[in-house]
DRENDO-566504 format. One record per atom (N, C-alpha, C): residue in three letters; atom name; z, y, x. Coordinates in steps of 0.2 Angstrom, whole numbers, plus 2048, in hexadecimal, padded with zeros to 3 digits. Each point is the difference from the previous one (the first is absolute). Layout:
% residues N
ALA,CA,Z,Y,X
...
//
This chain:
% residues 242
MET,N,800,7F9,805
MET,CA,801,805,7FB
MET,C,7FD,806,804
PRO,N,7FC,806,801
PRO,CA,800,804,805
PRO,C,807,806,7FF
GLU,N,802,801,7FA
GLU,CA,806,805,7FF
GLU,C,805,7FF,805
LEU,N,802,7FA,800
LEU,CA,804,7FF,803
LEU,C,800,801,806
ASP,N,7FA,7FF,803
ASP,CA,7FD,803,80A
ASP,C,802,806,7FE
SER,N,7FE,805,7FD
SER,CA,803,807,801
SER,C,807,801,7FE
ARG,N,804,7FD,7FB
ARG,CA,806,800,800
ARG,C,804,801,806
LEU,N,7FD,7FA,801
LEU,CA,805,7FD,808
LEU,C,7FF,806,805
ARG,N,7FC,803,7FF
ARG,CA,7FB,804,807
ARG,C,807,807,7FF
ASN,N,801,801,7FA
ASN,CA,803,806,7FE
ASN,C,806,7FF,7FA
PRO,N,807,7FD,801
PRO,CA,803,803,807
PRO,C,800,7FC,805
GLY,N,7FD,7FA,7FE
GLY,CA,800,7FB,807
GLY,C,805,7FB,7FD
TYR,N,802,7FE,7F9
TYR,CA,801,7FA,7FE
TYR,C,7FF,7FF,7F7
VAL,N,801,7FC,7FD
VAL,CA,7FD,800,7F9
VAL,C,805,7F9,7FC
PHE,N,803,801,7FD
PHE,CA,803,7FD,7FA
PHE,C,7FB,7FD,7FD
VAL,N,7FF,7FA,800
VAL,CA,7FC,7FC,7FC
VAL,C,804,7FA,7FC
THR,N,7FE,804,7F6
THR,CA,803,7FB,7FD
THR,C,7FC,7F9,7FE
ALA,N,804,7FB,7FD
ALA,CA,7FD,7FA,801
ALA,C,7FC,7FF,7FB
PRO,N,7FE,804,7FC
PRO,CA,7F8,7FE,7FC
PRO,C,7FA,803,804
GLU,N,802,807,806
GLU,CA,7FB,802,801
GLU,C,7FF,7FD,807
MET,N,805,7FA,801
MET,CA,800,7FD,806
MET,C,7FB,7F9,7FE
ARG,N,803,7FF,7FA
ARG,CA,7F8,7FA,7FF
ARG,C,7FB,801,7FF
ALA,N,7FF,806,7FF
ALA,CA,7F9,804,7FF
ALA,C,7FD,802,806
ALA,N,802,801,804
ALA,CA,7FF,802,806
ALA,C,7FE,7F7,805
LEU,N,805,7FC,7FF
LEU,CA,7FE,7FB,804
LEU,C,7FB,7FA,7FD
GLU,N,7FF,803,7F9
GLU,CA,7FA,7F9,7FD
GLU,C,7F8,801,803
PRO,N,7FE,806,804
PRO,CA,7FA,7FF,802
PRO,C,7FF,7FE,807
CYS,N,806,7FD,801
CYS,CA,801,801,807
CYS,C,800,7F5,802
GLY,N,802,7FE,7F9
GLY,CA,800,7F9,801
GLY,C,806,7FD,7FA
PRO,N,7FF,7F9,7FF
PRO,CA,806,7FE,7FB
PRO,C,805,7FF,801
LEU,N,805,801,7FB
LEU,CA,808,7FD,7FF
LEU,C,800,7FC,7FF
SER,N,7FE,7FA,7FF
SER,CA,801,7FB,7FD
SER,C,805,7FC,802
ASP,N,803,801,805
ASP,CA,806,7FB,804
ASP,C,804,805,800
TRP,N,801,805,7FC
TRP,CA,807,804,802
TRP,C,806,7FD,7FE
ASP,N,801,7FB,7FB
ASP,CA,806,7FE,7FE
ASP,C,803,7FC,806
ALA,N,7FB,7FA,803
ALA,CA,802,7FD,807
ALA,C,803,805,805
PHE,N,7FB,806,800
PHE,CA,801,805,806
PHE,C,806,801,7FF
ALA,N,802,803,7FA
ALA,CA,805,805,7FE
ALA,C,807,7FB,801
ALA,N,7FE,7F9,800
ALA,CA,806,7F9,7FE
ALA,C,803,800,809
SER,N,7F9,801,804
SER,CA,801,800,805
SER,C,806,801,806
TRP,N,804,805,7FB
TRP,CA,805,807,801
TRP,C,806,7FC,7FF
HIS,N,802,7F8,7FE
HIS,CA,803,7FE,7FF
HIS,C,803,7FB,806
ASP,N,7FA,800,804
ASP,CA,800,7FB,807
ASP,C,7FF,804,806
LEU,N,804,807,800
LEU,CA,801,803,807
LEU,C,806,7FE,804
ASP,N,801,800,808
ASP,CA,805,7FF,803
ASP,C,803,808,801
VAL,N,806,7FE,802
VAL,CA,806,802,803
VAL,C,7FD,805,806
ASP,N,801,807,7FD
ASP,CA,7FF,806,807
ASP,C,806,7FF,804
THR,N,7FD,7FD,804
THR,CA,807,7FD,806
THR,C,803,807,805
TYR,N,7FC,808,7FF
TYR,CA,801,802,803
TYR,C,805,807,7FC
ARG,N,800,7FF,7F9
ARG,CA,805,802,7FD
ARG,C,807,7FD,7FF
ALA,N,805,803,803
ALA,CA,807,7FD,7FF
ALA,C,802,7FF,7F9
ALA,N,7FE,805,7FB
ALA,CA,802,802,7FA
ALA,C,7FD,7FA,7FB
GLY,N,7FB,7FC,802
GLY,CA,7FF,7FA,7FD
GLY,C,7FD,802,7FA
ASP,N,7FE,807,800
ASP,CA,7FC,803,7FA
ASP,C,7F9,7FE,7FF
ARG,N,7FD,7FD,805
ARG,CA,7F8,801,800
ARG,C,7FD,7F8,802
ARG,N,7F9,800,7FD
ARG,CA,7FD,7FA,801
ARG,C,7F7,800,7FF
ARG,N,7FF,7FC,805
ARG,CA,7F9,804,801
ARG,C,7FC,7FA,804
ARG,N,7F9,802,7FF
ARG,CA,7FA,7FC,803
ARG,C,7FD,807,802
TYR,N,7FA,7FD,807
TYR,CA,7FC,804,805
TYR,C,7FA,7FE,801
ALA,N,7FA,803,7FF
ALA,CA,7F9,800,804
ALA,C,7FD,804,802
VAL,N,7FB,7FD,806
VAL,CA,7FE,807,802
VAL,C,7F7,7FF,7FD
PHE,N,7FF,805,7FE
PHE,CA,7F8,7FE,800
PHE,C,7F9,805,803
THR,N,7FC,800,802
THR,CA,7F9,802,802
THR,C,7FD,803,7FA
VAL,N,7FD,808,7FE
VAL,CA,7FB,800,7FD
VAL,C,7F9,804,803
ASP,N,7FB,7FD,801
ASP,CA,7FC,804,802
ASP,C,7FB,804,7FD
ARG,N,7FC,804,804
ARG,CA,7FF,805,7FB
ARG,C,7FB,7FF,7FA
ALA,N,7FF,7F9,7FF
ALA,CA,7FA,7FE,7FD
ALA,C,804,7FC,7FA
GLY,N,808,802,800
GLY,CA,804,7FD,7FC
GLY,C,801,7F9,7FF
ALA,N,7FE,7FE,803
ALA,CA,803,7F6,803
ALA,C,807,801,804
LEU,N,803,7F9,7FD
LEU,CA,807,802,801
LEU,C,801,7F9,806
THR,N,806,800,804
THR,CA,800,7FC,803
THR,C,809,7FF,801
ARG,N,801,7FB,801
ARG,CA,807,801,800
ARG,C,801,7FD,809
GLU,N,805,804,802
GLU,CA,804,800,807
GLU,C,804,7F9,800
PRO,N,7FF,7FE,806
PRO,CA,807,7F9,802
PRO,C,807,805,800
HIS,N,805,7FD,7FD
HIS,CA,806,802,7FE
HIS,C,803,804,807
GLN,N,801,806,7FE
GLN,CA,805,803,806
GLN,C,806,803,7FD
PRO,N,803,803,807
PRO,CA,806,805,7FE
PRO,C,7FF,807,7FD
HIS,N,804,802,7FB
HIS,CA,7FF,808,7FC
HIS,C,802,806,805
LEU,N,7FE,802,804
LEU,CA,804,805,804
LEU,C,7FB,807,7FF
GLN,N,807,805,7FE
GLN,CA,801,808,800
GLN,C,802,802,805
THR,N,7FF,807,802
THR,CA,805,802,806
THR,C,805,806,7FD
PRO,N,803,800,805
PRO,CA,808,804,7FB
PRO,C,7FF,807,7FE
GLU,N,7F8,803,802
GLU,CA,801,806,7FE
GLU,C,7FC,7FE,7F6
TYR,N,801,7FB,800
TYR,CA,7FE,7FF,7F6
TYR,C,806,7FB,800
ASN,N,801,7FB,803
ASN,CA,808,7FD,7FD
ASN,C,805,7FE,805
VAL,N,805,806,7FD
VAL,CA,806,803,805
VAL,C,805,7F9,800
LEU,N,7FF,7FB,7FB
LEU,CA,804,7F9,801
LEU,C,7FD,7FC,805
PHE,N,7F9,7FE,7FB
PHE,CA,7FE,7FA,806
PHE,C,7F8,802,806
GLY,N,800,807,801
GLY,CA,7FA,801,804
GLY,C,801,7FE,808
GLY,N,7FB,7FE,800
GLY,CA,7FE,7FC,80A
GLY,C,804,7FA,7FE
ILE,N,7FF,7FC,7F9
ILE,CA,805,7F8,800
ILE,C,7FA,7FC,7FD
GLU,N,7FD,7FB,806
GLU,CA,7FC,7FC,7FA
GLU,C,802,7FB,7FA
ARG,N,801,802,7FA
ARG,CA,801,7FD,7FC
ARG,C,7FA,7FB,7FE
TRP,N,803,7F8,7FF
TRP,CA,7FD,7FB,7FF
TRP,C,803,7FE,7F9
PHE,N,7FC,801,7FA
PHE,CA,801,7FE,7F8
PHE,C,7FE,7FA,7FE
SER,N,800,7FC,7FD
SER,CA,7FD,7FA,7FB
SER,C,7F9,802,7FF
PRO,N,7F9,7FD,802
PRO,CA,7F9,802,7FD
PRO,C,800,800,7FC
MET,N,7FC,803,7FA
MET,CA,7FE,7FE,7FB
MET,C,7FB,7FA,7FE
ARG,N,803,7FC,7FD
ARG,CA,7FF,7FC,7FE
ARG,C,7F5,7FF,7FD
ASP,N,7FD,7FC,805
ASP,CA,7FA,800,800
ASP,C,7FB,800,7F7
ALA,N,804,7FB,7FC
ALA,CA,7FB,803,7FA
ALA,C,803,807,7FD
ILE,N,805,803,802
ILE,CA,801,806,7FC
ILE,C,7FA,805,807
ALA,N,800,800,806
ALA,CA,7FD,803,805
ALA,C,7F8,800,7FD
GLY,N,800,7FC,7FD
GLY,CA,7F7,7FE,7FE
GLY,C,7FF,800,7F9
SER,N,806,805,7FC
SER,CA,801,7FE,7F8
SER,C,7F8,806,7FE
ASP,N,7FF,7FE,7FB
ASP,CA,7FC,807,7FD
ASP,C,804,806,7FF
SER,N,806,7FE,7FE
SER,CA,803,807,7FF
SER,C,801,805,805
LEU,N,803,7FE,805
LEU,CA,801,802,808
LEU,C,7F7,803,802
THR,N,7FD,7FB,7FE
THR,CA,7F9,803,803
THR,C,7FE,806,7FC
THR,N,801,7FF,7F8
THR,CA,7FC,805,7FD
THR,C,804,806,803
ILE,N,806,802,803
ILE,CA,805,804,802
ILE,C,7FD,803,804
LEU,N,7FF,7FD,806
LEU,CA,7FD,801,806
LEU,C,7FA,806,7FF
ARG,N,7FA,7FC,7FD
ARG,CA,7FD,801,7FD
ARG,C,800,808,7FF
PHE,N,804,7FF,7FB
PHE,CA,802,80A,7FC
PHE,C,803,803,806
CYS,N,804,7FA,803
CYS,CA,804,809,807
CYS,C,7F8,803,805
GLU,N,7FD,7FA,802
GLU,CA,7FC,802,802
GLU,C,7F9,804,800
ALA,N,7FF,800,7F9
ALA,CA,7FB,806,7FC
ALA,C,805,804,800
THR,N,805,801,800
THR,CA,803,807,7FC
THR,C,801,806,808
PHE,N,803,7FB,804
PHE,CA,804,801,807
PHE,C,7F8,806,803
ARG,N,7FA,7F9,7FF
ARG,CA,7FC,801,805
ARG,C,7FF,808,7FB
ALA,N,7FD,800,7FC
ALA,CA,7FF,807,7FD
ALA,C,803,806,804
CYS,N,806,7FD,802
CYS,CA,804,807,804
CYS,C,801,800,804
ALA,N,7FE,7FA,806
ALA,CA,7FD,801,804
ALA,C,7FA,7FB,804
PRO,N,7F9,804,800
PRO,CA,7FA,7FD,7FF
PRO,C,800,7FD,807
ASP,N,804,802,806
ASP,CA,7FC,801,806
ASP,C,804,7FA,802
ALA,N,803,7FA,7FD
ALA,CA,805,7FA,802
ALA,C,7FA,7FC,801
ALA,N,7FF,7FD,808
ALA,CA,7FD,7FB,800
ALA,C,802,7F8,7FD
SER,N,805,800,7FF
SER,CA,805,7FA,7FD
SER,C,806,802,802
TRP,N,804,7FD,7FB
TRP,CA,806,800,7FE
TRP,C,806,7FA,804
ARG,N,805,802,801
ARG,CA,805,7FB,800
ARG,C,806,800,7FA
VAL,N,801,7FA,7FC
VAL,CA,803,801,7FA
VAL,C,806,7FD,7FF
GLU,N,805,800,801
GLU,CA,806,7FD,7FE
GLU,C,802,800,7FA
VAL,N,802,7FA,7FE
VAL,CA,802,7FE,7F9
VAL,C,808,7FE,7FE
HIS,N,804,801,7FE
HIS,CA,805,7FE,7FF
HIS,C,802,7FF,7FA
GLN,N,803,7FC,7FF
GLN,CA,805,7FC,7F9
GLN,C,806,803,7FF
PHE,N,804,804,7FD
PHE,CA,806,801,802
PHE,C,804,800,7F8
ARG,N,804,7FC,803
ARG,CA,806,7FF,7F8
ARG,C,806,804,803
ILE,N,805,806,7FC
ILE,CA,804,801,802
ILE,C,804,800,7FB
GLU,N,807,7FC,801
GLU,CA,805,7FE,7FB
GLU,C,805,804,802
ALA,N,804,7FE,7F7
ALA,CA,807,806,800
ALA,C,803,7FA,7FC
ARG,N,805,7FE,803
ARG,CA,806,7FC,7FC
ARG,C,807,802,800
GLY,N,803,7FF,7FB
GLY,CA,806,801,7FF
GLY,C,802,807,802
GLY,N,805,802,803
GLY,CA,801,807,7FF
GLY,C,7FC,804,808
ALA,N,7FB,7FD,802
ALA,CA,7FC,801,806
ALA,C,7FA,801,7FF
THR,N,7FF,806,803
THR,CA,7F7,803,7FD
THR,C,7FB,7FF,805
GLY,N,7FB,7FD,800
GLY,CA,7FA,801,806
GLY,C,7FD,806,802
GLU,N,7FE,7FF,802
GLU,CA,7FE,806,807
GLU,C,7F6,7FF,800
PRO,N,7FC,803,7FB
PRO,CA,7F8,7FF,804
PRO,C,7FF,804,804
THR,N,804,805,802
THR,CA,7FE,804,805
THR,C,806,801,804
PRO,N,802,7FC,804
PRO,CA,806,800,803
PRO,C,801,805,808
GLU,N,7F9,802,801
GLU,CA,7FE,805,806
GLU,C,800,808,7FC
GLY,N,803,802,7F9
GLY,CA,7FE,805,7FE
GLY,C,7FA,802,7FF
VAL,N,7FF,807,7FF
VAL,CA,7F9,803,801
VAL,C,7FB,7FF,804
HIS,N,7FD,7FC,7FF
HIS,CA,7FA,800,807
HIS,C,7FC,800,7FF
ARG,N,7F8,800,805
ARG,CA,7FA,7FE,800
ARG,C,800,7FA,803
ASP,N,7FA,7FB,800
ASP,CA,7FF,7F9,801
ASP,C,7FC,802,806
GLY,N,7FD,805,804
GLY,CA,7FC,800,805
GLY,C,7FB,7FD,7FE
VAL,N,7FD,800,7FB
VAL,CA,7F7,7FD,7FF
VAL,C,7FD,805,7FE
ASP,N,7FB,800,7FD
ASP,CA,7FA,805,7FD
ASP,C,804,7FF,7F8
PHE,N,7FF,7F9,7FD
PHE,CA,7FF,804,7F8
PHE,C,807,7F9,7FF
VAL,N,803,800,7F9
VAL,CA,804,7FC,7FD
VAL,C,7FF,7FE,7FA
LEU,N,800,7FA,7FD
LEU,CA,7FF,7FD,7F9
LEU,C,808,7FB,800
VAL,N,803,803,7F9
VAL,CA,807,7FC,800
VAL,C,800,7FF,7F7
LEU,N,7FE,7FA,801
LEU,CA,7FF,7FF,7F8
LEU,C,806,7FB,7FE
LEU,N,800,801,7F8
LEU,CA,809,7FD,7FE
LEU,C,7FA,7F8,7FD
VAL,N,806,7FD,802
VAL,CA,7FD,7F9,7FC
VAL,C,803,7FD,7FA
ASP,N,809,801,803
ASP,CA,804,7FF,7F9
ASP,C,807,804,803
ARG,N,804,801,7FA
ARG,CA,807,804,801
ARG,C,802,7FB,7FC
GLN,N,807,7FF,801
GLN,CA,805,7FB,7FB
GLN,C,807,804,800
ASN,N,803,802,7FB
ASN,CA,807,800,800
ASN,C,804,805,806
ILE,N,7FB,805,800
ILE,CA,801,804,805
ILE,C,7FF,807,7FE
VAL,N,805,805,800
VAL,CA,7FE,807,801
VAL,C,800,803,807
SER,N,7FE,808,7FF
SER,CA,7FC,804,804
SER,C,7FB,7FD,805
GLY,N,7FE,803,805
GLY,CA,7FC,7FF,805
GLY,C,7FA,803,801
THR,N,803,807,7FE
THR,CA,7FB,805,800
THR,C,7FD,802,805
THR,N,7F9,802,800
THR,CA,7FE,800,808
THR,C,800,80B,7FF
THR,N,7FF,801,804
THR,CA,7FF,807,803
THR,C,7FA,802,805
VAL,N,7FD,805,7FE
VAL,CA,7FB,801,806
VAL,C,802,807,803
TYR,N,7FF,800,807
TYR,CA,801,807,802
TYR,C,7FB,802,807
ASP,N,7FE,806,7FF
ASP,CA,7FD,805,804
ASP,C,803,7FF,806
LEU,N,7FC,801,808
LEU,CA,803,7FF,806
LEU,C,804,806,801
GLY,N,802,804,7FD
GLY,CA,804,804,800
GLY,C,80A,7FE,7FE
GLY,N,7FD,7FB,7FC
GLY,CA,807,7FD,7FC
GLY,C,7FF,802,7F9
GLN,N,7FC,803,7FD
GLN,CA,800,804,7F8
GLN,C,7FE,7F9,7FD
ALA,N,803,800,7FA
ALA,CA,7FE,7F9,7FC
ALA,C,7FB,803,7FC
LEU,N,7FB,7FC,7FF
LEU,CA,7F9,800,7FD
LEU,C,800,7FD,7F9
GLY,N,804,7FC,801
GLY,CA,801,7FC,7F8
GLY,C,803,7FA,800
SER,N,801,7FF,7FA
SER,CA,803,7F9,800
SER,C,800,7FB,7F9
PHE,N,800,7F8,800
PHE,CA,7FE,7FD,7FC
PHE,C,803,7F9,801
THR,N,801,7FD,7FA
THR,CA,803,7F9,803
THR,C,7FA,7FC,7FB
LEU,N,7FE,7F9,806
LEU,CA,7FD,7F9,7FE
LEU,C,803,7FD,7FC
SER,N,7FD,801,7FB
SER,CA,805,7FC,7F8
SER,C,7FE,7FA,7FF
ARG,N,7FA,800,7FF
ARG,CA,7FA,7F9,7FC
ARG,C,7FD,7FD,805
PRO,N,7FE,7FA,801
PRO,CA,7FB,7FE,804
PRO,C,7FA,804,7FF
PHE,N,7FB,7FF,806
PHE,CA,7FA,804,804
PHE,C,801,809,7FC
ASP,N,807,803,801
ASP,CA,800,806,803
ASP,C,801,800,808
ALA,N,7FD,805,803
ALA,CA,7FE,803,804
ALA,C,801,805,803
ALA,N,803,801,808
ALA,CA,7FC,805,806
ALA,C,7FC,7FF,803
LEU,N,7FE,808,803
LEU,CA,7FA,7FE,804
LEU,C,802,807,805
VAL,N,800,7FE,805
VAL,CA,803,804,803
VAL,C,7FE,804,808
ASP,N,7FF,806,801
ASP,CA,7FB,801,807
ASP,C,805,801,804
ASP,N,802,7FA,806
ASP,CA,806,801,803
ASP,C,7FF,804,805
HIS,N,7FA,803,804
HIS,CA,801,806,804
HIS,C,801,809,7FB
ARG,N,801,800,7FA
ARG,CA,800,805,7FC
ARG,C,809,801,7FD
VAL,N,801,7FA,7FE
VAL,CA,809,7FF,7FB
VAL,C,804,7FB,804
ALA,N,806,800,7FF
ALA,CA,803,7FB,800
ALA,C,804,7FE,7FA
HIS,N,805,7FB,7FF
HIS,CA,802,7FC,7FA
HIS,C,806,7FE,802
GLY,N,804,7FF,7FA
GLY,CA,805,7FC,800
GLY,C,803,7FD,7F9
VAL,N,803,7FB,800
VAL,CA,802,7FB,7FA
VAL,C,807,800,7FD
THR,N,804,802,7FB
THR,CA,808,7FF,7FE
THR,C,800,7FB,802
ALA,N,806,7FD,801
ALA,CA,802,7F9,7FF
ALA,C,800,7FD,7F9
VAL,N,800,7FA,7FF
VAL,CA,7FF,7FB,7FA
VAL,C,807,7FC,800
ALA,N,802,803,7F8
ALA,CA,807,7FE,7FF
ALA,C,800,7FA,7F9
PRO,N,804,7FB,7FF
PRO,CA,7FD,7FC,7FB
PRO,C,802,800,7F9
LEU,N,7FC,802,7FD
LEU,CA,801,803,7F7
LEU,C,806,7FD,800
ASP,N,802,7F7,800
ASP,CA,805,7FC,7FC
ASP,C,803,7FD,808
PRO,N,806,803,802
PRO,CA,802,7FD,806
PRO,C,7FF,7F8,7FF
ALA,N,800,7FB,7FB
ALA,CA,803,7FA,803
ALA,C,7FB,7FC,800
ARG,N,7F8,805,801
ARG,CA,7F9,7FC,801
ARG,C,7FD,805,808
THR,N,7FE,7FE,804
THR,CA,7FC,801,803
THR,C,7F9,803,7FC
GLY,N,7FF,807,804
GLY,CA,7FB,804,7FF
GLY,C,7FB,801,805
TYR,N,7F9,800,7FF
TYR,CA,7FC,802,806
TYR,C,7FA,803,7FF
ARG,N,7FF,804,805
ARG,CA,7F9,805,800
ARG,C,7FA,7FB,803
ASP,N,7FC,800,7FD
ASP,CA,7FA,7FC,804
ASP,C,7FA,803,7FF
VAL,N,7FE,803,808
VAL,CA,7FB,800,801
VAL,C,7FB,800,807
LEU,N,7F9,801,7FE
LEU,CA,7FA,7FF,804
LEU,C,7FF,807,805
VAL,N,802,7FF,806
VAL,CA,7FE,807,805
VAL,C,7FB,7FF,805
VAL,N,7FB,803,7FF
VAL,CA,7F9,801,806
VAL,C,800,804,802
THR,N,7FE,800,807
THR,CA,7FF,808,804
THR,C,7F9,7FD,804
PHE,N,7FC,806,800
PHE,CA,7FA,800,802
PHE,C,7FF,804,807
ARG,N,7FF,7FF,806
ARG,CA,801,804,805
ARG,C,7FA,7FE,804
LYS,N,7FC,807,801
LYS,CA,7F8,7FE,805
LYS,C,803,7FC,807
SER,N,7FB,7FD,802
SER,CA,7FF,7FD,805
SER,C,800,805,806
GLN,N,7FD,805,7FF
GLN,CA,800,805,807
GLN,C,803,803,801
LEU,N,807,801,7FC
LEU,CA,807,805,800
LEU,C,803,7FD,806
SER,N,803,804,806
SER,CA,804,7FF,802
SER,C,806,7FC,7FF
SER,N,803,7FA,805
SER,CA,803,7FE,7FE
SER,C,808,804,800
LEU,N,801,806,806
LEU,CA,803,802,7FF
LEU,C,804,803,7FA
ASN,N,7FB,802,7FD
ASN,CA,800,805,7FA
ASN,C,801,7FE,7F9
SER,N,7FC,7F7,801
SER,CA,800,7FD,7F9
SER,C,803,7FA,7FF
GLN,N,803,7FD,806
GLN,CA,802,7FB,802
GLN,C,804,7FD,7F8
ARG,N,801,7FB,7FE
ARG,CA,804,7FC,7FC
ARG,C,801,7FA,800
//
């Protein structure tokens, strides 16, 4: 949807409602296996780097060439510089790999094709993209909250980011606020329905998400999101390593 490109350029982010996101994905491919794709969030492993035990995840890396061809790369660590992650910058973090069936699913392929088309419209000079895909489940249980962004307000050290809500159950809050590079808040929203999404130009804005708490303390609550980052392959590792 061309209007998403222009909205992403100014002011540097866009909140996309679920119906709008479904309409934007439709030309990019099928979502016929969405139920199985969403159910795979029940099969994530604990993020052992989080002492709080509030996060589960799986991870995969892809390359997308100028023709739009997707290639999954060998499993590798996730690395950010301290500039972009004050908690884990400079640490090679090894997460459980995304299951092959999910990495090759119609739903993920469609989402990545949508990202490639949308982000290339904003950066037509990209020869190819390094794409990192994260399945996140943030849990809140009993009196303990879950932290979607424990590093606080941050940038990711990439070019563009998609955050897509897959599911949320028995939680309150989880509000996203986007800031300009001077720290001025530009807007806030809550991903509340499956397919609600945020698109972010990581060079222009920072973002943070408030902690989630269980609505019913007797039951575990969770927030399931798919995070996809796109980084132009020719960018220097000093400025864009993730």
